[in-house]
C-alpha positions as CSV (number, residue, x, y, z in Angstrom):
1,M,38.1,24.3,-16.5
2,R,36.3,25.9,-13.6
3,R,36.6,29.6,-13.0
4,P,39.0,30.4,-10.1
5,L,37.5,31.5,-6.8
6,T,39.3,33.4,-4.1
7,I,38.4,33.2,-0.4
8,D,39.6,36.0,1.8
9,H,39.1,35.8,5.6
10,T,40.3,38.6,7.9
11,V,41.6,37.5,11.2
12,H,43.1,39.4,14.1
13,V,46.6,38.3,15.1
14,R,48.9,39.1,18.0
15,L,52.6,39.0,17.9
16,A,53.7,36.8,20.8
17,S,56.9,38.9,21.2
18,R,54.7,41.9,21.9
19,P,51.9,40.6,24.1
20,G,50.7,44.0,25.3
21,D,50.2,45.3,21.7
22,R,46.7,45.4,20.3
23,P,45.8,42.7,17.7
24,V,46.3,43.6,14.1
25,P,44.3,42.4,11.1
26,A,45.7,39.9,8.7
27,T,44.2,38.3,5.7
28,L,44.0,34.6,5.0
29,R,43.6,33.9,1.3
30,Y,42.8,30.7,-0.6
31,D,42.7,30.7,-4.4
32,T,41.1,27.7,-6.1
33,S,43.6,28.1,-9.0
34,D,46.4,27.2,-6.5
35,P,44.5,24.5,-4.5
36,L,47.4,23.3,-2.4
37,A,48.4,26.7,-1.0
38,V,47.2,29.2,1.5
39,R,48.5,32.8,1.9
40,V,48.5,35.0,4.9
41,A,49.2,38.7,4.4
42,F,50.3,40.9,7.3
43,P,49.8,44.7,7.2
44,A,52.8,47.0,7.2
45,E,52.2,47.9,10.9
46,A,52.9,44.3,11.8
47,A,55.9,43.8,9.6
48,L,59.6,44.3,10.4
49,H,60.3,46.6,7.5
50,G,57.1,48.6,7.4
51,A,55.7,47.0,4.3
52,E,53.0,44.4,3.8
53,V,54.3,40.8,3.9
54,T,52.7,37.7,2.5
55,W,53.6,34.2,3.5
56,V,52.6,31.1,1.4
57,F,52.3,27.6,2.8
58,A,50.5,24.3,2.2
59,R,46.8,24.1,3.2
60,R,47.5,20.7,4.6
61,L,50.1,22.3,7.0
62,L,47.4,24.5,8.5
63,D,45.0,21.6,8.8
64,E,47.7,19.5,10.6
65,G,48.7,22.4,12.8
66,L,45.2,22.7,14.2
67,R,45.5,19.2,15.6
68,G,49.2,19.2,16.8
69,P,52.6,20.6,16.0
70,A,53.2,20.7,12.3
71,G,55.9,21.9,9.9
72,D,59.6,21.7,9.7
73,G,60.4,24.6,7.4
74,D,59.9,28.4,7.4
75,V,56.2,28.1,8.5
76,R,55.2,26.0,11.5
77,F,51.9,25.7,13.4
78,R,51.1,24.4,16.9
79,P,48.2,24.6,19.3
80,G,48.6,27.2,22.0
81,L,46.4,28.1,25.0
82,P,42.8,26.9,24.7
83,G,41.2,28.5,21.6
84,R,44.5,29.8,20.3
85,T,47.0,28.6,17.7
86,F,50.6,29.7,17.1
87,M,52.2,30.2,13.7
88,E,55.9,30.5,13.7
89,L,57.5,32.3,10.8
90,K,61.3,32.1,10.1
91,A,63.1,34.3,7.6
92,P,66.8,35.3,7.3
93,Q,66.0,38.6,9.0
94,G,64.6,36.8,12.1
95,S,61.5,34.9,13.3
96,A,58.1,35.8,14.6
97,L,55.6,33.9,16.7
98,V,52.0,34.9,15.7
99,E,49.0,34.0,17.8
100,L,45.6,33.4,16.1
101,A,42.1,32.4,17.2
102,T,41.7,28.7,16.4
103,E,38.1,29.1,15.6
104,D,39.0,31.6,12.8
105,L,41.4,29.1,11.3
106,H,38.8,26.3,11.5
107,R,36.2,28.5,9.8
108,F,38.6,29.6,7.0
109,L,39.7,26.0,6.4
110,A,36.1,24.7,6.3
111,A,35.3,27.4,3.6
112,T,38.3,26.3,1.5
113,Y,37.3,22.6,1.8
114,A,33.7,23.5,0.8
115,F,35.0,24.7,-2.6
116,V,38.0,22.3,-3.1
117,P,37.8,19.1,-0.9
118,Q,41.1,17.7,0.1
119,A,40.5,14.6,-1.9
120,V,40.3,16.5,-5.2
121,E,42.8,19.3,-4.8
122,A,45.5,17.5,-6.9
123,A,43.1,17.1,-9.7
124,R,42.5,20.9,-9.7
125,L,46.1,21.7,-10.4
126,D,46.7,23.2,-13.8
127,V,50.0,21.6,-14.4
128,D,49.9,22.3,-18.2
129,G,49.1,26.0,-17.7
130,A,51.9,26.4,-15.1
131,L,54.4,24.7,-17.3
132,A,53.4,26.8,-20.3
133,A,53.7,30.0,-18.2
134,L,57.1,28.9,-16.9
135,L,58.5,28.0,-20.4
136,G,57.0,31.1,-21.9
137,S,59.1,33.2,-19.5
138,F,62.3,32.1,-21.1
C-alpha cells in the first residue's frame, strides 16, 4: 500500500453575507488515504461560534461545481461572477454562502488529480482497513 499524502492549499474566502469584510484564509485539504473526499477548514474568525469549522465533501462535487451548479445536500457549489465560485454550506444553525477564487479551486483540484487520478480513486480506498477500524471500535 502507498504511503498517504496530504495536500493543503490555503485560499482566501469571503462570506457573501458580509461583502465589506476582508477575506479570511481557509484551508483546502486532500488526503490520499481518503481519495473521494475534500475538506475545507475555516478559521474561528469566520465561524459562527468562534471555533474552527471543517466541512467534508466529495472531490467530484467540487469538480462538477466548477462547471455548473452542483450538489443537493449540505454542501453545494455554483459558478459566480467571472473568476469566482460560490460554496453554499447548510447546517441546523443556519447557512453560509462563501465566495472563492475559481483559479485557486482549479489549482487545488489539479494537484489532487496529479496524485490520485479520478479513474483510480476507488481503487485507492482501503475498505478492509476502514471496516477493521469500525469493527474494532465496538
